[in-house]
N, C-alpha and C positions, 0 to 999 in steps of 0.2 A: 457765116458762111457764103463761099464763092457761087456765085449764080451764073448759070447758063446764058447766053443771049438767047431768048427764045423766037422761036417762030411766030409770025401773023396769030396761026390759029392758037397755039397755045397760049399766046398773049391774051388772045378773046379769050378763052379759059377761063384763066386765070381770073384775069378780070369780073367775068362776069361770077366766079365764086366769090371772089372777094366782096361783091357788091352784090348777093343776093338779093338783098333787104331792101333796094332799090331798083326801080323799077325805070326811071327816065335814062338817057343816052347821056345827057348832059354830066347827070349828076356820077353816073360810072365816071365818067374822064375825071370829073375832080378826087373820085377816090383812088384812085389807079397810082398816084406818086406816093401814097400812104400803105398800099398792100405790102404789109408784114409775112413775107413766106416764110415759115416755118417746117425743116426736114422731118421727113415722119418715119424716117428710118436710118437705121444706123449711119449709110452708106449718104456721102453728098448726093442729090439729085435735083429734082425738081419740087419737091417738097408741096406744101399748100398752107393758102393764107390762114390765118392762127384761126380769124373767126369761124372757119368750117371745123374745127377740132372739138369733137367733146370731151376736153380737158383742157384746165387752166396751165397750159405751158408757161414759165414763165423764161426770159431772155436777157441775157447780159450779152449787149453788143461793145462795140469798140471803145466807145467814151466811158463808158460803165465801168469796163474792163481798166480803163485808164484812171480812174476816180480817185482810185487810194492805193498809191504808188509805195513801193517800199514793205509789203506786206504779202503774206502769202497767199495763193490762190484761195486757201481755205477760209483763211481769214475776212478776204472779198466777200467770197458765197456765204457768211454767216451773216455780214453787215447788211447786207443789198438782198437777198433772197428769203420770201415768205415761208416759216416753216422750218429754215433751217437752222440747226445749233450744233456747237461745237464740244465735244468733252475735249480738253485738254489733257490726257492722263499721262500723257508724257513730259510736258512741261516745255516743249517745243515748235513752234511755228508750224514747221514741215511736217511736224507727227500725229496731228490732229483729228480725232473722230469727227468725221463729217455727219450731223445727222438730218434725218427730211422726212416728217411725219411717223417716227420713230425709228426708223431705219437708218443702216451706218453702211459707211464707206468708211475705210480704216486703214493704216499702213500697220496695223499693229498684228501680227501673228496671232490667231486665236479669237480674235472680236467676230462673232458673227454676222456675216454680212448681207445686205440686202438690196445693193444700188448698185447700178450698173453704169462705168464708165467706158466712154468710147472718145476715143481722138481718132477724125478724121475718118470714120468706120471702124478702127480698130477698137476692140476690146483691151480697154489699160487693167482688169481685174486678172490678178497672177494668177497662173493654176496651183500653185501651195497654198492655198488659206484662202482665194478669192479677194486680199488684199490689194489696197491701191496707196501707191506709193508717190502722195503729193508733191515730193521732192524731185522726181523725175520728168514733171510734168512743166517744160520751160515757158512760164506766164508772159513771157516777152513776145513769143510766137504765137500766142492764141487771140483771135479774130472776133471770134463768140463765143457762148456758150448758152446753151438751151437744156433746162431742169422738165423732165417729161414726167408730170408724176401717176400714179398709177401702179397696176401690173401689166404695162405694156408687152405682149409676148413679143412682137417684131423685132424689141430688144434684147428678144435672149435671154440666157439664165442670169440670175441672180439678179434679175428685173421685178423686186418684189414691191420695192415702196415707190421707184421712181428711176429712172435714168439721167442720167448728165452726159449730153453730146456736146463735144468742143470742136471747131473746126480752126487750123491753123492761116496764117497770112500767107497771101504770095505775090509774086511781082507782078501780077496782074493787077492786084487792088490794093499794093501798098510798094508803089513804089518810090523811091526816093530812099534817103539816109539819115540816120540820126544814132545820137549818144545820147545816154542818162547814165548818173551818179547820183550818188546819195550818201548822208549820213544821218546816224540814229543813236539811240540811246543804247547801252551797252557794247558800246565798241560795233554796233553794225556799220558796213561798210557796202557797199553795192557799185555795178558800174557795167554797163548793158549796151551793146552796139547792135545796129541793124542795117540791113541795105536789099533795097528790092529794086527789079527792074524787069525791062522786055524791049525785044528789039521787032524789026519791022519783017522779020523772019516766023517769027510767030515762039521765038524762045523767051520764056519767063523765068524768073530768078528771085529768090530771098533767103536768106542768111541771118541770125540773129545768134547771138553767146552774151550771157551775164555769167561773173561770180560775182559770190554774197561771202560776206565774211560776218557772222556775230558770235561775240562772245558768251551772249545768253543773260538773261535777268537771275537765274538762279546758279546757284555757286557749281563751278567747272563744268559748264554746259556750252561750251562751245560748237558752231557749225561751220563747216564750209561746204558752201554748193556750188559746182562747177556745171554749166548746160551750154551745148552748141546746137541749134536746129537748124538746118538748110534743105530748101525744096527748089528741084529745078525741074522746070516744066516744058511742053512743045502744047500749043493750039492752032490749030490749021483746019478751017474748015469744019468739018460737023465733029472733029475729035481733039481731046483734053484729055493729057497726059502728063502726069506730075511723080517724081521720083524723092520721097522726104527722107532724110537720114537725122536722127536726134542720139546725143551722146551725153550721159551725164556721169558725173564722179563727185560723189556728195560724201562727207562724214556728216555726222549726228549725233550730240548729247543730247538727251532727253532723261530726267532721272527722275520721274514720276510719281507717286503719291509720298505723303510725307504724313508722320503722325500728328493728331489734330494738336496735341502739347506742345509739339516743337515747333509749329508753325506761329505760337502764340508769342516766342520768343524770337524766333527766326523765319520771317515770312521768304527768305531767301535760300531755307537750309534745304539739305537732304537727308533722304533717309539712309541710304548707302549708294556708294559708286567704285568707278562709272558705269554708266548706262551708253554701250556707245553703239552706234549703228550707220554701217559702212554700205551704201549704193552704187556698183558703177553697170551702166545699161547701155545698149547701143540697139536701136530701134531703126527700122528700114519698114517704107510702104510703097510699093508703085501703085498706085491709083487711076484711073483713069475712066472719061465716060464720049461716046459715041452716040450722036442721032443717025438711027435709021432711017429717020424721016422727018417731018417737021410734028409726029405725034408720037414718036416712038423714041424714048432714051435706054439704051444700055450704060450701067455700068459697073465696075467693080474696083477690089483691089487683091493685091497678095502680100502679106506680111512676113517678117522675122523680128523676133524680138530675143535678145539676152539680158538676161539678171542675176548680177551676182551681188550678194549681198553677206555681209559677215556682222556678227553680234559680239559684244563683252561686256559683257554685265557681271559687278560687284554685287551679293547679295547677301542677306543675313541666311545662316543657315536655321533653319527651324525646328532640326532634331536634338539644337544644342540648347535650345530653351528652357529645359528641362533640368539640367544638369547642373552642378555644382562647380563652379567653372575656375572659381581663385587661387584655391588652397593646392601648389603642386604636392601631390605625394613624395615620399623617400624614393622612391624608383625614378621618378620623372625627373627629382632635382639630379639623382645621378646621372641619367641619362644625357642631361642637358650637360652636365658637367665633362663626363667624358667624352662630350662632343664638341668640347672647347668653346661653351657658352659660358656669362658668367653674367654679374646683376641681377640673376632671377631670386624673386624672392624667397626667401627662407621662411621655416616655420612662423606661423605668427602672420601671416597674409592675411588679409580678408578683403571683402568689395569695398570695404573705404581706402584701403590703402594701395589696392590692384584693380582699377578700374578695367583696362583691357587688359583681358587674360591671355595674350598670344603665347605665353611659356606652354599654357595647358597644350596647346595647339601644337608646340614644336614636340616638346616631350612625346606627345602622344604619337605624333609621326615617327620618331628615333625609332620609339617601344615598338613599330607596327602594330597600338592596340587600338584604339577608339578614335580617330583623330574625325572621325562622322559625326560625333556627340561631342570630343571635346573644341573642336575648331570651329569659332561662330561666324565664320564667312565663308562665301562661295562665291569661285568664279565660272560664272555661266560662259559656255561657247559656242556658238551655234554658226554653222556656214549653209548657208543656201544658193544653189546653181540652177535656174529656172530657163529654159531655152523655150520660145515657142511659136509656132506658125502656122499661116493658113491663108484662105483666102474667101473672098466674099462674092456675089455675083448677084444684078439684080436687073430685071426689064420694067422699065415703068410705061404706060400705055393711055394716053387721053383719045376721050372719044365719047361716044353716046351710048347709052342701051334704051332700048325705046323712046327714042326722043328723049331722054334726061342726059343731061351732062353725068360724066365720068371718067374716075382716073384712079388706076390699079396697079399694083407692083407686085411680082412674084419674084422672089429669090430662094439661094439656097448659098451655105456655107458649111466650112469645112474648120477647124479647131484642131491642132494636135499639140503638145507638149511634152517636155522631159524634164523632171527635177529630180535634182540629189540633196538632201538633207544631212547635215550629220554635227551632234552637239556633243557635249562633254562637259563635264563639272568638275573643276578644283576645288580642294580644301583650302582654305586661308583664314587669315584671321581680322577682325575691325581693328581700326587705327581711330585714334581721337577726330580724325577729320571726316571720319565716314567711309574712308577709301577701305579697300579691301588687300590686304598682300596674299598672295597664292603661296602655298608649300606645298612641297614634295609628295602629296596625296592626292589622290584622286577618286571620283565615285563611279569603279571601273568594276565591281562585283566583288572586290578585293575584302571589303570593311562589313561588318551587318548592323544592320539597328536593332531596338530592345527585344526585339523578337526574335532576332537570329536571323534574318531574313539580309540578304545581301542587298547593300544601295548599291546603284546602277541605274547611271542615268544618262547612260550611252545612248545617242538613236544612233542610225546608218542607214537611212532608206532610202531606194529609188523608186522613183514612179511615173506612170505615164498615162497621158488622158488623151482623149480622142472624141469629139462631139461633132456629130453630122446635125445639120439642121436643113430644112426651107421652111420658108415661111410666106406671105402672103396681106397684101391690105389692098381695102377696094371704098374708094369713097364715091357714093352716088347721090347727087343731088336731087333726091324725089320732090321737090319742088323748089321754084327759084328761092326761097327762105328756110327749108329743110333739106337737112344732109343727112345720112347714115352711112356710117364708116364700119365696116367689118374686116377684122384682121386674124388670122391665127399664126402660129409656129408649132413646129412637131421636133423636136430636140432629142437625140439620142445619144448617149455620153456611155464610155466605158472609161473604168479608173483601174489601173493596175500598180499595184504595189508591193514592193519586195524587199524584205528586211535581209540588210548585208552583215547583223551581228546575230538572229536567229530565223537562218532561213527554213524552208519547207513546212512551217505551219505548223510548228511545233508550240507548244505551251508560253505564251507572252508574245510570238511570232505577228511582227506586220503586216504579215502576206497577206494578201487579198486580191479577189476580181471582183470588180462590182459591174452593175451595170445599170442604168436609171434611164426611164424615157416615158416622155407624156406630150402630148400635145395640149396646147394652153389658147383658148378662143379670146377674140373680143369683140364688143359692140358698143357703138355708140349713137347718139343721134345731137346735134346742132339745130336750133330752129331760132332764125333771125323774127322775133316776135316785134320787134321795130327796129327803125334804123341806128337807132341809138341802144338797143334790148337785144342780147343774147342768150338762149335757154340751153342746157345742156345736160346731157344724163349719159352714162355710159358703165358698164360690166366690165371686166377682164379677169386675166387670172395669169399667173407667172409662176416659175417653180425655181428653185435651187437644188444641186445637186451636192450631198456630203463631199466636202475635200479631204485628202490626204491627212491633214493634220486634224480634224474630224474626227475620222475614223479611226485614227492612232491615239486618241485620246479620249474613249467614253466608255471606259471603267469606272462606276464610283468606288468602287472599290481599289483602285489604282489611279489616285488623282494625279495632274502633272503642273509642275510649273512653266506654263507655254514661254517660249516654245522649250522645255527644259527637257522634257519627257514625253515619251511615248509607252503605253500598255497597251498588246492584245486586248481586245475589245470586243461588247454587243456592235452588230452592224448598225450604223443610221437610215433613216427613210429621207427620201427627199421632202421638202419643202415644199409646199404649196399655199399660194397665196390668192384669194379671191377679192377683188375689190371693187365695190360699188361708190358712184361718185353721180352728184347734181350740182347745178348751180349756176348763177346767172352773173351775166358782165356786159358793160356797156361802155357809154360815153362818148366825148367827142376827142376833139385835137388840145382842147383846153382841161377835158378833166377826164379821168379812166377810172371805174371801182370794177373790183370783182367781189362776190360772197359764195361760197360751194362748203357742202359738206361731201365727209369721205366715211368709209369704213373700209378697213382691209381685217379680213379673217386669216389665220395663218392655221394651217392643218400639220402637225408633225414638224413644227419648229425646232429649228437646232439653237438650244442657248447653252452658254459656258456658267457654270453654276459653281459658286466657290467653295472652295473646301476647307477642313479644319484649319490649314495653315496659311497666311496671307500670300495672294500669289496663286495661292495650290487650286486647282480646280478640276474639271471633267464637262464636257460636251453631252447632251443628252437632248433626246424626243420629247419635247413638251406637246400633251394630247391638241390643244387650241389655244393661241394667242388672238387678241382683236387690238387694232390700233383704230381710231374714229376719233375725229373730231372737225372741227370747223376752220374756214380760212376766209379772212377776211381782207380787203386791200382797196386803196383809192390813191390817185396821184391827181395834184391838180397844179397848174402854171397860173400866176398871179403877177402878172406884168413882168417882174425882174426876176423873183422868187417861184422856185417850184419845192411844193412842200408834197411828202407820201406818209401813210403810216398804212403797217400791216402789221392785223392780230392772228394768233393761230391757238386753237383749242385743240390740245393734243388727247385724247384718255387712251391710255395703254395698259391691257391689263390681262392677266390671266387667265383663261376661261376655260380651266380646266382641272382641278383636285390634283395636287402635286405635293410629294414629300422629298426635301433635298436635305444635303448636310449643313447646318447652320451653325458650328461651334462656337464661333464669334458673336453670336448673337443672344440677346438675353434670353429670348421667350424659349431657346432650345430647351427637346425634353432630354429625358434620359439618355436616348443615345446620340443626342450632340445633332440631332434632326430638327427641322422646322416644319411645320406643315400650311402650303399653299391655299387659300380657297379661291375659287371662282370670284370676281373681280377685285382679286388684289390688285394694287399697280406693279407693273414692272418698272426695275430700278434704271434711275440715270435719264428720265422722260419730265421734263416739266409741265404741268399740266396747261402753262399762259407763257406764250412768250408775244412780246410787246414790240417792233421797230418804229421808230421814226426819224425823218429825213426832213431837214431844210436846206435849201440850197439856195443862195442869192447871187446873183452878178451884179456886183455892185457898180462896175462902170465894166467898159468893153474890152479891159485888160484884168479885172480882179474880180475873184468867186472866190467866197466864202460857203463853207459847209459844215451844219452840224447834227449830230447824228446820234442815237441812244436803243440802245437794247437792254430790254429787261425781260426776266425769267422769274418765276414762282421756283418754289424748293421740289427735288425730285428725292427718291429714295435711293443709300448705296446699296452697291452690290451687296448680297448679302444678308440683307435685309427685305428681301421679296416677300415676306408677311405683313412688313411693314408693323412688327408689334416689339422693334427692339428698344427696350428703356435702357439710358446706363444709369448704373448703381455709385460712379467713384470710386468704387473699390477693384471690379473685377473687370466691368466695361465701362469702358470712355468713351463721351463723342456719342451725339445724338443719332449716329446710322443715318445720317439726311445731307443732303447737299444746300444749304439754306438758299433762299432766293435774292436775286440781285438785280439791281443795274449799272448798266457802264455806257460811259458820255464818250463821244470823240468829234474833234475838231480838226476841220482841213481849210485849207488854203491853196490858190493856182494866180502866180502871177504873169501875166504874158506880154509882155513891152514889146513883142515883136512877132511879126508870124514864125519866126523860126525859134524863139526862145521862151520858154515855159519854166518857171521856179516855183518851186510848190512845197508843202509842211504840211503835218499833221501831227496832232497830239492824240494819243491812244489810252484810253482811262483818264480820261480829262481830270476827275476829281483823285485820282488815285485812290480808288474802292479797292479793299481788300475781300473778294469775294472766290468762291471755286467752283469749278465746272463740273467736277465728278467726283465720286466719293466710294469706299471699300470697306467692309467691316475684316478686321483681322486682328492674328497675334502679333501683341510689339513686343520688340525684344531692347526696348531703350526706356531709361527711366526718364521724368519731367525734366532732368539738367541734363539728358542726353547720353547718360552710361550705361552702359551694357547691363541688363538685368541679371545678378544672379538667384539661381532659383534651388537653392538645397534642399536634396529628400529630406521629409519630415520622418519621424521614428518608424513610421509604418510604411516608407516608399511613397507614399502619397504625395503628389505635386499639387500643392493646393494654391498656390501661388500666381498662376499663369491668369496674365492680364491681355487683353481684347481692346484696340483701340478703333476709333473712326479713322482712316487715312483720306485727304482731302488730297486734290489736285489743284493747288491755289493758281490764281490767275494772274498775270503779267499786271505789275504796277503800272505809275504814269511812265512814259514814253515818247519819247521826241524824235521825230523823222525831218531831215531837209533835205532837198535833191533840187535838180536843174535835168531839163530837156533841149538839146537842140538839135534841130532838123533842119536838114541842108538838100 
């Protein structure tokens, strides 16, 4: 975070707050050089010393951000932040779900979000789904990262479990130039450039650009990323202005979960393909600060962002799983011949000699008959265009109240957005390499299902949101060692959806006008019992309004394959989180430690519930969920060796009885449902996390580091009751994500001040592990062929198979690069 040059009075106040546990003036002067100022609001400002905050804020400074070059920002956070873990559902380093304390920031539309992310005071959670596209954040431009735990209301909507605040570089703090290049496993290549500077007239500038190509460690999984970030500013007297521009053009392939049986024979294999996402983004942010006097700072920003996202996904058509798909009928053979096709199977074809039944798909398209059932593939396309803009302003005042040191901030903000989401589905057939070839038939209502209902996956939704907010925070030093923080924020949000296919509020229409408002408070105390020991405790509340994608997919009778379908449905309530936190921290320049407890309870939590078919489901409000646990951390410097250890215990449970669809769960009842009881664990959340790291400065030029991440097992989605038991016949796989430990090794060599050579090995021992799982119907046999399910004489299909689908972790990978600064 860029620091403003403080006035003498402001410097004295900050010093007094930071050194409140000490009374001697000489001791205060000694500590002054180690004051760690943390921003307490999204906008950059004065901030507060971390020791007076009633929460365990974690920070990654520039050296920590540069510690693991070549990886994504999500990977870096997973390695270095306590309580953070990744669900690599897509199998792509830039599309991982980042979880903290059981709350998620994900780029995947449909994942319930619970973390807010800010870049230079601008909220990066996108209007449509609150998703966070990690690929659009230029890592080479990031100067620092702060993780604020809890439901801090000052950081606005979606701050249920925490907030990430990112600050970018500028010419004031990063003068000079640098070029960095690297090569790694699976064809990964990257090149980045940066330059910053300032002149005597007060102008300052910084620009960085990077290009990355990665062939991907899984089959057919390439990614191409291009990012440019620039900042031009002027600092004169009491004023500082800066305009930032960020542009990104990225194409990523993430081929998702895989049947556990397929992974046994081919760890790099994919279930179906392709699964491609294209992101195009432009971001503008004008920020400014002005000191009204020695004790008062006015700051604000105005921003605009436009994101265009398109997806092209090849999927299995779940409606074909109960069909006899191998033997073309006489009518179908005649239609194929009349259309000029040859080579299709004659009478006598069966599963053994016709493993990929594309002829039945083509014939039924020609006959305009049943491609929705006879075509075993789907091509799902989406396009989302989002434009959002807004402003935030705040006033910070340093002073005294009744002789006690005090700092308060009062602010307001406005955020608006417009979005247009379109989706379509085209039938096709599965090829031996798992790709889908489309045919001239669409899920546009032309064809019907077994019940005679039209199959229509089209969506054409326009929407807009508006949020007004006011917020305030105040830190009062009741005594030299005791600091009270009070905060609050009032948000009022309007969501307007207009269905372009079924307008006017008709049955199945997505039209809706939704309004949500709430005031969220927070209170906390920090007490410096000793110069090396601080106790803290706090309570805070946060909320999240349902997004358009959740409001459009909340009907259990009409499940969606997100983001592929929506249906008119019951309204959802906003989520409210109440967090209690307490702990101790302390140490000195050679040793620091922290121990804390937290409990976060969600009322009307919005969760995605798996449906009968793999990938299908719907959103619903759960009465109550709870995430509670403990966090322990320590770091020590022993000469040339730096050691750190972090442990997190997470108990994430449902706290109300619920009944949900569980057709892929062996414990389902006669209606295909499972019962969730209070105390049942929430899926994809390991109870135990342990992170160890050692860094050894071997010589003045050479440094080595070794790290470990270990996680206990967790439940798969669809196994919310924890009762799934595989029988090897209809239900395959354990319904769990196995526990695992992964090691990484790194080295840096700096022969000159300008040149740095670095290398790293991730998954050092080439461990096979998974980070996520889901129960679902499977369309493949153990050897990879498509499953034929002929009807029985009674017409009842009894051979449907369900499996555990896993998100496989990356194998051992290498990275080697160099950086030259001048």
